[in-house]
N, C-alpha and C positions, 0 to 999 in steps of 0.2 A: 618875813619869809623870803629866802633867796630864790632866784630863778630855778636853780637846780632842785631845791626842795619842792617847788611848785610842780615841776615836771615829774618828779618822783611820786608825788601825791596823786597827780592826774593818772599816771600809769597804773598805780595800785587800784584806783577806782575803776579803770577800764578792765583790769583783770578780774576784780570782784563782780562787775556787771556781766562779764562774759561767762563766768562760772555759774552765776545765777540763771542766765539764759539757757545754759546747757544742762541744768539740773533735770534729771529724769530722762534725758535723751541717751539712748544706747549708741555711744560713739563707735562701737565696734561694727555696727550695721551700716554698710555703705548706703548713701543716698541714691535712690533709684530715679528721682525726678529732679529736674532743674527748672527754675522759673525764668522765663525770658524777661530780661530787664527792660525791654522795649514795649512789648505788648502785654506782659503779665501772664501769658499762657504757661501752664505747667507742661513740660515736655519730658518724655522718657529719655534718660541720659543716652541709652543705646541708640535711640532714634536720632538724637542730636548729633552723636558721633558719626553715625552713618551718613548724615547730611552735611558732613565736613564742618560741624560746629556752627551751622547756620540755622536759625529758627525756621521751621517748615511753615509757620503760620504768617509771619510778618517779614521774613527774609532778613532779619537782623543778624549781622555777622558778629558772633562772639569773638572776643580776643583769644588768640591761641598762642602757645609758647613756641619756642624755636624748634624743639624736637618734633612737635606735631606738624609744624610748617614744612619741615624737611621731608617727613613721611608723605605728606599730602602732595607736595609740589614736584619732587624729583623722582626719576625712575627708581624702582625698587632696588635697593642694594647698591646704588651707584654712588652714594655720598661717601667721600673719603675725607675725614676731618684732618685739618692741618693746623699747626701752631698751638696745639692744646697745651704745650709745655710753657707757654708765656703766661705767667701767673701774676696776680696783683700783689702789691705790698703797701705799706703804710709809711711813705717817706716823710710825711709831716707829723706823724704820731698824733693825728687829729682826734679830738674828743668834743662831742656836743652833749647830747643826753646820754650817749654811750660812745665808746671808742670806735673808730673806723675799723679796726681789726676785728672787733666783735661783730660789727655789721657785715663784714665780708664773710665771716664764719656762718652767720645766720642765713645769708643769701645763698651760700653753698648748700647748707642743710635743707633749705626750702626748695631749691631748684635742681640740685645735683650738678649744677654747672660751676665752673671756676670763674667765669666772667659773663658779661651781658651780651656777648656775641660769639657765635660759632662760625668758623671759617673753614673752607675746604674746596674740593673739586667735586662736581656732580654732573649728571646728564639730565636733560629734559627731552623726552621723546628722541633720544639718541644724540642730541646736541650737547657737546661737552662745554662746560663753562666753569669759571671760578665764582664762588659765592661767599657772601657774608650775611648771616642771619642773626638779627638782634632778638633779644628776649626781654620783654618788659618785666617779667616776674623777678628778674635779678636786679634789685635796686632801681626799679623803674626804668630799666634799659639805659641807665645813665652812662655817658661816655667818659671814662677815665683814661689813664695812660695805656692800659692794656687793650682796651677797645680800640683806641687810636692806632696802637702798634699792630694789632692783628688785622685790622682793616687795611692798613698800609702794606703789610706783608703779603696779604692775599692779592692786592693790586699789583705788587711787584712780581708775584708768581704768575699772574695773568700776562704781564709784560714778557716774562721769560718764556712762557709757553705759547704766546700769541693767542690767548683765549679771550672771548668776551667775558664780562664780569657782571654779576647781578648782586646788588646790595638791597637786602630786605630790612627795612627799618621799623622799629617800634621803640620809642624812647621819650623820656621826659626832658632830655637835654644833657647838659654837662654835669659831671659829678663834683659837687662843691666840696666834698671832703678832700679833694686833691687840688683845690684852689687853681692857681695859674697853670699848673701842670695839666689839668684837665682842659682848660681853655686852649692851650697850645695844640691840642689834638685837632682842633678845627682847621688850623693852618696846615698841619702835617698831612691830614687826609686830603685836603683840597689840593695840595701840591702833588700828591700821588695821582689824583684824578687828572690833573693837568698833564702828567706824563703819559697817561693812557690816551688822552686826546692827541698829544703830539705823535704817538705811535700809531694812531688811526684805529685803535681798538674800540669795539662797541661797549658802552657802559650803560646799564639799565638800572633805574631805581624802581623799587616796589615799596610804596609807602603804605604802611598798615596802621591800624588803630593802637595807640596814638603815635604821632611823630611830631615832636616839638623841640624847641630850644636849639642848642648847638648842633644837633644832627641836621635839622632843617637848614641851618645857616652854614652848613659845610657840605660834606659828601652826599648827604641825603637828597639834595635837589640839584645836583650838578650833572645828572645823567644825560646822555644823548636822547633817551626816551624815558619819560617819567610816568609810571603807572601807579594809580592809587586804588586800593581795594575799596569796594562799595561801602559807604558809610564811615570810612576812616576820618578821624579828626586830625588835621594837619595845620601847623602854624609855627610861629616863634613864641611870642608871649601868649598866655592863656586869655580866654575870653573876658573873664572878670577884670583882669589887670588892664586890658585894653579899654573896656567900658569905663573904668574908673579914671583912666588917663584922659580919654577924649570926651568924657561926660556925655556919651550918646549911647542909645540902645542899639545893639547890633542885630542884624537879621537872624532869624531862628536857625538858618542853615549855614551861618558863618563858620568858616574853617572846616567845613566838611569837604570830602573828596569832590562831591558834585558841585559845590560852590566854586572850588578852585578850577574845575574843568570849565565852568561857565566863563571864567575870566582868564583862561589860557595859562594857568600856572601848573597844570598837569596835562598830559597828552591823552591819557586813557583812564577811564574808570571801569573796573572789571569786577564782576561777581567772583567769589572765591572758586566756584565750580568751573569757571572759564579761564582761570589764570594759567594753567598748564598749556592750554591750546593757544592762548594769547601770546605767551612767551615763545612757544615753539614756532608760531607764525612769524614773529619778529626775527627770530634767529634764522628761519628759512629765507626770509626776504633779504637778509644781510649775508647770506651764503656762508654761515658759520655753524 
């Protein structure tokens, strides 16, 4: 059996198992309840949404997409998207278990987005700033050429308009389907951050669940002020890889926002409900 045949057989088995699990379930009826993955409590979806997608029982912060983040964080109607016309392509014609072109199409159908980052201008309590908001639902928030290009362009727009910039990250790292082209975005975005620093513009990072790999190793942790959302996992390599490499058991809270705060790798850990006020206060203090 070839590797490709093994993957095909495995995929068929997963489809059959999923069909069996869904047998007898009315897929047209929307689910009214959500189970908290942390404490196991069943929560009304409407209650969870009203609480900013935070469990009212254990304070677990559910992962949210870029669109929801924009609605929660910025002043209503203030977000103006930019660089939406920068679209991904398949320069290497890459194929693993399926082609990269097919993966891009599926990611668009799943999320309604054209890439793993949304960029634009917005206000927070009247403070205008440039923003880049990543979405983990789009191919794990991976950074390919378009993500690197859009992040760089919004930083250049901030330079042009003399605005502070906020980068909200949620990513598994570089996009391997683009090989070295993806890895080059780390240097590209880091150079853009250096130009912000030279111009004396405020650059804020907001790290959300999860932020890993090439994002952490580039523009994701180069901010003047680094904020992490409560409970977010942040790191470079994953926990299991590190444990296998150093052959040691890591602390239970390793790579959490709270752990990084304890060792000075982030400046602030904030609950989701406090993020708007925290960011507004920072902008106030810097007179922007």
